[in-house]
C-alpha positions in Angstrom: -16.1 -2.7 15.4 -12.9 -4.7 15.8 -11.3 -7.0 13.2 -7.9 -8.2 12.2 -5.9 -6.7 9.3 -2.7 -7.9 7.6 0.3 -6.4 5.9 2.2 -8.8 3.7 6.0 -8.5 3.2 7.6 -10.1 0.2 10.3 -9.7 -2.3 9.0 -9.7 -5.9 11.2 -10.2 -9.0 10.8 -10.5 -12.7 9.0 -13.9 -12.6 5.3 -12.8 -12.5 4.0 -16.4 -12.0 6.3 -17.0 -9.0 5.3 -13.6 -7.5 1.6 -14.4 -7.9 2.1 -17.8 -6.3 3.9 -16.1 -3.4 1.2 -13.5 -3.0 -1.6 -16.2 -3.0 0.2 -18.3 -0.4 0.7 -15.3 1.9 -2.9 -14.1 1.4 -4.2 -17.5 2.4 -1.9 -17.5 5.4 -3.2 -14.1 6.5 -6.8 -15.2 6.0 -6.1 -18.4 8.0 -4.9 -16.2 10.8 -8.2 -14.3 10.8 -7.5 -11.2 8.7 -10.6 -9.5 7.2 -8.4 -6.9 5.4 -5.2 -8.0 3.7 -2.7 -5.6 2.0 0.1 -6.4 -0.5 3.2 -4.4 -1.3 3.8 -2.0 -4.2 4.5 -3.9 -7.5 3.8 -7.2 -5.7 3.1 -9.0 -9.0 6.1 -8.0 -11.0 9.3 -6.1 -10.5 11.8 -6.0 -13.4 13.9 -3.7 -15.5 12.4 -0.4 -16.5 12.8 -1.4 -20.2 10.5 -4.4 -19.6 7.7 -2.4 -18.0 5.6 -2.3 -21.1 5.7 -6.0 -21.6 4.7 -6.7 -18.0 1.9 -4.1 -17.8 -1.7 -5.3 -17.4 -5.1 -3.9 -17.5 -7.2 -3.9 -14.3 -8.9 -7.0 -15.6 -5.6 -8.8 -16.3 -4.3 -11.9 -14.6 -3.0 -10.2 -11.4 -6.1 -8.4 -10.4 -8.2 -11.4 -11.6 -6.3 -13.6 -9.1 -6.9 -11.1 -6.3 -10.6 -10.9 -7.1 -10.8 -14.7 -7.1 -9.1 -14.9 -3.7 -11.2 -12.1 -2.1 -14.4 -13.8 -3.3 -13.3 -17.2 -2.1 -12.0 -16.0 1.3 -14.7 -13.3 1.7 -12.2 -10.6 2.6 -11.1 -7.2 1.4 -7.7 -7.1 -0.3 -5.6 -4.1 -1.3 -3.6 -5.2 -4.3 -0.6 -3.1 -3.4 0.2 -2.0 -6.9 0.6 -3.3 -10.4 2.0 -1.7 -13.6 -1.2 -0.7 -15.3 -1.4 -0.1 -19.0 -2.1 3.6 -19.8 -4.0 3.6 -23.1 -2.4 5.9 -25.7 0.7 6.5 -23.6 4.3 5.3 -23.9 4.5 4.9 -20.1 2.3 3.2 -17.6 0.5 3.8 -14.3 1.6 2.5 -10.9 -1.9 1.5 -9.6 -3.3 0.2 -6.4 -6.7 -1.6 -6.4 -9.1 -2.4 -3.6 -11.2 -5.6 -4.1 -14.2 -6.4 -1.9 -15.4 -9.7 -0.5 -17.6 -10.3 -3.5 -14.5 -10.2 -5.7 -15.5 -6.9 -7.4 -13.0 -4.0 -7.6 -14.2 -1.2 -5.3 -11.8 1.4 -6.7 -8.3 2.0 -8.1 -5.7 4.6 -7.2 -3.0 5.7 -9.7 0.2 6.9 -7.8 0.3 10.6 -7.9 3.9 11.3 -6.7 6.5 9.6 -9.0 9.8 8.7 -7.3 12.9 10.3 -9.0 15.9 10.4 -6.6 19.7 10.3 -6.9 21.7 9.7 -3.7 25.3 9.5 -5.0 27.0 6.3 -4.2 23.9 4.8 -2.6 20.8 4.6 -4.8 19.4 6.2 -8.0 15.8 5.7 -9.1 14.0 7.4 -11.9 10.5 6.1 -11.8 9.3 8.7 -14.4 11.2 6.8 -17.1 8.5 4.2 -17.1 5.6 5.6 -15.1 3.2 8.6 -15.4 1.4 10.2 -12.5 -2.2 9.8 -11.6 -4.2 12.8 -10.4 -7.2 11.5 -8.4 -7.4 11.2 -4.6 -9.2 7.9 -3.8 -11.0 7.2 -0.5 -13.4 4.2 -0.6 -16.3 3.6 1.8 -16.4 0.0 2.9 -18.2 -2.1 5.6 -14.9 -2.2 7.6 -14.3 1.6 7.5 -13.4 4.1 4.7 -10.0 3.2 3.1 -7.6 5.8 1.7 -5.3 4.5 -1.0 -1.7 5.7 -1.7 1.6 4.2 -2.9 5.1 4.5 -1.4 6.7 7.9 -2.2 3.2 9.5 -1.6 4.0 9.2 2.1 6.3 12.2 1.9 3.3 14.4 0.9 1.1 15.0 4.0 -1.4 17.0 2.0 -2.6 13.8 0.3 -3.4 12.1 3.6 -5.1 15.1 5.0 -7.4 15.1 2.0 -8.1 11.4 2.6 -8.9 12.1 6.2 -11.3 14.9 5.3 -12.9 12.5 2.8 -13.6 10.2 5.7 -10.7 7.7 5.7 -10.2 5.7 8.8 -7.5 3.4 7.3 -4.6 4.6 5.2 -2.8 2.1 3.0 0.9 2.7 2.0 2.2 -0.2 -0.1 5.9 0.4 -0.8 9.3 -0.6 -2.1 11.1 1.9 0.1 14.9 1.9 -0.6 17.1 1.0 2.3 19.0 4.3 2.7 15.8 6.4 2.7 13.9 3.8 4.7 16.4 3.5 7.5 16.3 7.3 7.9 12.7 8.1 7.3 10.2 5.2 6.9 8.9 4.7 10.4 8.9 8.5 11.1 6.9 9.3 8.0 4.4 6.5 8.6 3.8 7.3 12.3 3.4 11.0 11.4 0.7 10.3 8.8 -1.2 8.1 11.3 -0.9 10.6 14.2 -1.8 13.7 12.3 -4.8 12.1 10.6 -5.8 9.9 13.5 -6.1 6.9 11.3 -4.9 3.3 11.3 -2.1 2.9 8.8 -1.0 -0.3 7.0 2.3 -0.3 5.2 3.0 -3.6 3.4 6.5 -3.4 1.9 9.1 -5.2 -0.2 12.4 -6.2 1.5 15.9 -7.3 0.6 18.0 -7.1 -2.6 16.0 -6.3 -5.7 16.4 -6.4 -9.5 17.6 -2.8 -9.6 20.8 -3.5 -7.7 19.9 -2.0 -4.3 18.0 -3.2 -1.3 14.5 -2.5 -0.1 14.0 -1.6 3.6 11.1 -3.9 4.5 9.9 -3.2 8.0 6.2 -3.6 7.0 4.1 -2.3 9.8 0.7 -1.5 11.1 0.2 1.7 13.2 -2.7 2.8 15.3 -4.3 6.2 15.4 -2.2 7.2 18.4 1.0 6.5 16.4 1.8 3.2 18.1 3.4 0.5 16.0 1.2 -2.5 16.7 2.8 -4.8 14.2 6.1 -4.9 12.4 7.7 -7.5 10.1 11.1 -9.0 10.7 13.7 -9.0 7.9 12.2 -11.8 5.8 9.0 -12.8 4.0 6.2 -12.5 6.5 2.6 -11.6 7.4 2.0 -9.0 10.0 -1.4 -9.2 11.7 -2.9 -6.7 14.1 -6.3 -5.6 15.4 -8.2 -2.7 13.9 -10.5 -1.1 16.5 -12.7 1.5 15.0 -14.3 2.3 18.4 -10.8 3.1 19.7 -10.2 5.3 16.6 -13.4 7.2 17.3 -12.4 7.7 21.0 -9.0 9.1 19.9 -10.7 11.6 17.6 -13.2 12.5 20.3 -10.7 13.0 23.1 -8.1 14.8 21.0 -10.2 16.4 18.2 -7.4 17.8 16.1 -9.1 17.0 12.8 -12.2 19.0 13.9 -9.9 21.9 15.0 -8.2 22.0 11.6 -8.5 25.5 10.1 -6.6 25.1 6.8 -8.7 22.6 4.7 -8.0 23.6 1.1 
């Protein structure tokens, strides 16, 4: 099976309506270019001050996922809604949640980011995601007609055990929507993504935000698609864009057959 997949690169701000309009325009562009699977970045629908998280949070039936469902149904495609700030009932903080929507417009599953990003690089960037977000706990791999899809979000990529669990659950595609900071992205982004693809012999799609953001630092961008051999088969330039590349599941099966490292794994817990 071979089909086209897309990773969308955009720069979201605090105007949710404008962000959703941008996302819709880029989804339609990706679909027009033939993509059957389209992926959006982390917090594609809204990115504002931590103090405004609660006001911007939505349920999974709110306006943002409703729009994605409408587009998936109309265009008859799979869409990974990178992530939104999801209301966590009974909590003072919210989830950072990624949702996969199928061609019928129905949600196929949701993943709540497990690893929360708290970092302080003096003089460069300070982020304390835990001020507004709580961690999820469930690993989410979803069987689809275009291959099993393993969901994750941004900082998760530094934790290889998550992706190994997804691979053992049957994942053939790993999705890493992100808002990677420029200092950490310049040093580690491509290395981490290629490592996760290589060691799990999966395709990996990493749609990302780019450029200056509302928090006062810049995001790295460099959205990319990587094949199971670790080759970067699509990379975004430093502006809003849609990266499209082929997904060849027969090639993936050949890589796993000829170099059966997953079958040789001894430590599976």
